[in-house]
C-alpha positions in Angstrom: -52.2 55.6 41.3 -52.6 55.7 37.5 -51.1 59.2 37.3 -48.2 58.3 38.9 -47.6 55.3 36.5 -48.7 57.0 33.3 -47.7 60.0 31.4 -50.4 63.0 30.3 -50.5 61.1 26.8 -51.1 57.2 28.2 -53.9 58.9 30.4 -55.8 60.3 27.5 -55.3 57.4 25.8 -56.7 55.2 28.1 -59.7 57.6 29.1 -60.6 57.5 25.3 -60.3 53.9 24.5 -62.6 53.5 27.9 -65.0 56.1 26.4 -65.1 55.2 22.8 -65.5 51.3 23.5 -63.9 50.2 20.5 -61.6 52.6 18.5 -59.7 51.8 15.5 -56.0 53.3 15.8 -56.3 56.3 13.1 -59.6 57.3 14.6 -57.8 57.5 18.0 -54.9 59.4 16.7 -57.5 61.7 15.2 -59.5 62.0 18.2 -56.2 63.0 20.2 -55.0 65.2 17.5 -51.9 63.2 17.0 -51.8 62.3 13.2 -48.5 63.8 12.6 -45.4 61.9 12.0 -43.6 63.7 15.0 -46.1 61.8 17.3 -45.9 58.3 15.8 -43.0 56.9 18.4 -44.6 58.3 21.5 -48.2 57.5 20.4 -47.1 53.8 19.6 -44.9 53.7 22.9 -47.8 55.1 24.7 -50.2 52.1 23.1 -47.7 49.6 24.2 -47.2 50.4 28.0 -51.1 50.4 28.4 -51.0 47.2 26.8 -48.0 46.0 28.6 -50.3 46.8 31.6 -52.9 44.5 30.5 -55.0 47.8 30.5 -56.2 47.8 26.7 -55.8 45.1 24.1 -55.4 45.8 20.2 -56.9 43.3 17.7 -56.2 43.9 13.8 -59.2 45.6 12.3 -60.7 42.4 10.3 -62.3 44.7 7.7 -59.5 47.2 7.1 -59.5 49.9 4.5 -56.9 49.1 1.3 -53.4 49.3 2.5 -54.2 50.1 5.8 -53.1 48.1 8.8 -54.7 49.3 12.0 -55.7 48.1 15.5 -59.0 48.2 16.9 -58.2 48.9 20.2 -60.6 48.6 23.6 -59.9 48.1 27.3 -59.9 44.4 28.7 -63.1 45.0 30.7 -65.0 45.8 27.2 -63.0 42.7 25.6 -64.4 40.4 28.0 -67.6 42.0 28.8 -66.7 42.0 32.4 -67.3 38.3 32.8 -64.3 38.0 34.9 -65.2 36.7 38.3 -64.1 39.3 40.6 -64.1 36.9 43.8 -61.0 37.0 45.7 -58.7 33.9 45.2 -56.2 33.6 48.2 -52.6 34.1 47.2 -51.7 30.3 48.0 -54.6 29.0 46.0 -53.5 31.0 42.9 -49.9 29.8 43.5 -51.4 26.3 43.3 -53.6 27.0 40.3 -51.0 28.6 38.2 -48.4 26.3 38.9 -51.0 23.3 37.8 -52.0 25.2 34.8 -48.4 25.8 33.9 -47.7 22.0 34.1 -50.6 21.0 32.2 -49.3 23.5 29.2 -45.8 22.2 29.6 -47.3 18.6 29.5 -43.6 17.5 30.9 -41.3 19.3 33.0 -38.2 18.4 35.2 -39.4 18.7 38.8 -35.9 20.4 39.8 -36.3 23.0 37.6 -39.9 24.3 38.3 -38.6 26.4 41.1 -36.9 28.5 38.7 -39.8 29.3 37.0 -41.2 31.7 39.4 -40.0 34.1 42.1 -42.3 33.1 44.6 -42.0 33.8 48.3 -44.1 30.5 48.8 -42.4 27.1 49.6 -42.9 25.6 46.0 -42.1 22.1 48.0 -45.5 22.5 50.0 -47.4 24.0 46.7 -46.1 21.1 44.5 -46.8 18.0 46.8 -50.4 19.8 47.7 -51.0 19.5 43.8 -49.5 16.0 43.6 -52.0 15.0 46.2 -54.6 16.7 44.2 -53.3 14.6 41.0 -53.5 17.9 39.4 -50.0 16.6 37.8 -47.9 13.4 38.4 -44.6 12.4 39.4 -42.4 10.1 37.0 -38.8 10.0 38.4 -37.1 13.4 38.1 -40.1 14.6 35.9 -43.9 16.5 36.6 -46.3 15.1 34.1 -49.4 16.7 33.0 -52.4 14.5 34.4 -53.8 14.6 30.9 -51.2 12.2 29.9 -52.3 10.1 32.9 -56.0 10.4 31.1 -55.0 9.4 27.7 -53.6 6.1 28.8 -56.6 5.1 31.0 
């Protein structure tokens, strides 16, 4: 699958980052022999694409050399220590959890706007009602309100 989505450079970048565990941008360029300015655009575009697919993450080097602003690249598995549970969450359960966390983050949202946020092929009304029954969020007139607000008043 990766071979269909990613260019040769993107595949080499991902393989190198996976093999190294952690690697700073300048060292990554050197390892792949991409130091010249002619390679800047495609190098950074390839890193951005891998990052947009959530395969790698870059964090700014906390101890950079003088006048150097380089990221340290790693895979998400390396970053998280593979602590993410691989348990399968059914699609409908995942949608319910996502909606609940989204309302919780928003604190207050117009109920009639929520269905426009996500392009789901699921009946949003059933998902919303299930979350209301679980008191994951509350209905206040035309609004859905985070249950955290309710907890603050008690």
